[in-house]
Structures are given as C-alpha cells and as structure tokens.
VMD Tcl script that draws the C-alpha trace (Angstrom):
set ca {
  {-123.50 0.62 16.55}
  {-124.11 0.52 20.29}
  {-124.88 -2.92 21.70}
  {-128.31 -3.22 23.28}
  {-129.87 -5.96 25.34}
  {-131.96 -8.31 23.24}
  {-132.21 -11.55 25.17}
  {-132.28 -12.74 28.77}
  {-131.37 -16.42 28.92}
  {-132.17 -18.84 31.71}
  {-130.76 -22.34 32.10}
  {-133.22 -24.75 33.65}
  {-133.20 -28.26 35.05}
  {-136.93 -28.68 34.33}
  {-138.18 -26.70 31.35}
  {-141.88 -27.48 31.91}
  {-141.73 -26.37 35.57}
  {-139.87 -23.19 34.68}
  {-142.29 -22.29 31.89}
  {-145.28 -22.95 34.17}
  {-143.77 -20.58 36.76}
  {-143.28 -17.78 34.23}
  {-146.72 -18.33 32.74}
  {-148.12 -17.64 36.25}
  {-146.32 -14.29 36.00}
  {-148.11 -13.53 32.73}
  {-145.32 -14.42 30.31}
  {-146.75 -15.88 27.11}
  {-144.87 -19.00 26.05}
  {-146.19 -21.44 23.43}
  {-147.80 -24.46 25.07}
  {-145.85 -26.87 22.85}
  {-142.55 -25.52 24.21}
  {-142.67 -27.56 27.44}
  {-140.84 -30.56 25.97}
  {-138.30 -28.80 23.76}
  {-134.64 -28.22 24.65}
  {-135.02 -24.45 23.98}
  {-137.94 -22.06 24.32}
  {-138.23 -18.33 23.92}
  {-140.73 -15.53 23.73}
  {-140.64 -11.84 22.94}
  {-141.57 -9.58 25.82}
  {-143.22 -6.18 25.52}
  {-140.56 -3.78 24.30}
  {-138.86 -6.37 22.10}
  {-136.56 -8.10 24.60}
  {-136.60 -11.87 24.31}
  {-136.71 -14.23 27.29}
  {-135.27 -17.67 26.55}
  {-134.88 -20.96 28.38}
  {-132.43 -23.75 27.66}
  {-132.24 -27.10 29.35}
  {-128.97 -28.09 30.95}
  {-128.62 -30.80 28.31}
  {-129.08 -28.25 25.54}
  {-126.36 -25.99 26.95}
  {-123.99 -28.93 27.21}
  {-124.31 -29.55 23.46}
  {-122.14 -26.45 22.90}
  {-120.49 -26.15 26.34}
  {-119.89 -29.77 27.43}
  {-118.17 -28.82 30.69}
  {-120.85 -26.37 31.83}
  {-121.76 -26.73 35.52}
  {-124.48 -24.69 37.22}
  {-123.23 -22.36 39.92}
  {-123.70 -24.28 43.21}
  {-123.90 -20.98 45.10}
  {-126.97 -19.88 43.14}
  {-127.20 -17.24 40.49}
  {-126.52 -13.54 40.33}
  {-129.48 -12.72 38.13}
  {-132.90 -11.52 39.08}
  {-135.87 -10.61 36.98}
  {-138.23 -7.93 38.23}
  {-141.93 -8.03 37.33}
  {-143.96 -4.84 37.64}
  {-147.40 -5.46 39.15}
  {-150.44 -3.17 38.84}
  {-150.78 -2.53 42.57}
  {-149.30 -3.31 45.98}
  {-152.22 -5.71 46.54}
  {-151.23 -7.62 43.39}
  {-147.67 -8.00 44.74}
  {-149.08 -9.56 47.91}
  {-151.52 -11.82 46.05}
  {-149.01 -13.00 43.45}
  {-146.35 -13.68 46.09}
  {-148.89 -15.72 48.10}
  {-150.03 -17.61 44.96}
  {-146.47 -18.54 43.98}
  {-145.47 -19.63 47.50}
  {-148.67 -21.68 47.86}
  {-147.81 -23.34 44.53}
  {-144.55 -24.52 46.10}
  {-142.06 -21.86 44.99}
  {-139.68 -20.71 47.73}
  {-140.35 -17.27 49.10}
  {-137.11 -15.38 49.56}
  {-138.54 -12.21 51.12}
  {-142.18 -11.62 51.99}
  {-143.85 -8.47 50.68}
  {-142.70 -5.25 52.34}
  {-142.95 -1.53 51.82}
  {-139.53 -0.56 50.49}
  {-138.08 2.81 51.42}
  {-137.76 3.70 47.72}
  {-141.56 3.84 47.35}
  {-142.46 0.37 46.12}
  {-144.26 -2.66 47.51}
  {-141.69 -5.40 46.96}
  {-141.35 -9.17 47.36}
  {-138.91 -11.82 46.18}
  {-139.56 -15.47 45.25}
  {-137.35 -18.10 43.62}
  {-138.15 -19.76 40.32}
  {-137.71 -23.55 39.94}
  {-134.00 -23.07 39.20}
  {-133.25 -20.78 42.14}
  {-133.26 -17.46 40.27}
  {-134.51 -14.45 42.23}
  {-137.78 -13.10 40.92}
  {-138.73 -9.67 42.20}
  {-142.36 -8.59 42.31}
  {-143.00 -4.88 42.75}
  {-145.54 -2.10 42.38}
  {-145.24 1.61 42.88}
  {-146.96 2.88 46.02}
  {-149.24 5.85 45.53}
}
mol new
graphics top color blue
foreach p $ca { graphics top sphere $p radius 0.5 }
foreach p [lrange $ca 0 end-1] q [lrange $ca 1 end] { graphics top cylinder $p $q radius 0.2 }
display resetview
C-alpha cells in the first residue's frame, strides 16, 4: 500500500481563535469544538484538517515546544476569483490577522496573497487569472 496524506494537523495556542479564522475561510467546524482540546473536520476530497491545543499535545509529548522561528507549513485556499482574493485578504487583515504579503499578480498566472493565522502559520489565498 502506498501512503497517502489523510490529515493536516495544526497546533494552536487558542483553539477558539484558530477555528474562527478557518471558519472565515469557509472551513466547516462544529460550533461546539471551540472549547475542546482537539477538533477536526473532513475537507472536500477526504483530507482531514485537525487542531490540537498545546496542552493536548503535551499529554503525549510533554517536552514539546513550539518552533520560536515560526512554522514551515502553509495552507493554500483556492478562491473563486482574483477579486475574492483581494476581498478575503482585506477582511482577514481588518479582523486583526497579520498580512504577510498583500495581493499581487504572480508570474505563474494567479492572484496571490498571504496572511498569518492566529498561530503564525502562513495561509495562502489564490485564484487563477483568466
């Protein structure tokens, strides 16, 4: 059997804030998950996206320390149009999320922008240009 990706896991300092951020991006997460130590949802295509609090991770990895340099993971969200990239970037930044790179027309044919989620992960927003 060939291994295949099934889950993308995020470790968060504030589960409710992280879930609220991803809900703004259209990810469906049960409302009662905000106060649990672990939450997950299945994305279109069957991949699961999961969140664990730092305390939850330390129940099985007591010495775990978040990377002080930031993370090396990014999640890319496909938008319907270049205008949606601009609007969603603006909405997230106005809601207090750090903008890493304002929307631009990438040379590979996409409208692209990058914001940070509440835990510092890079979140790419993109749409194909027509």
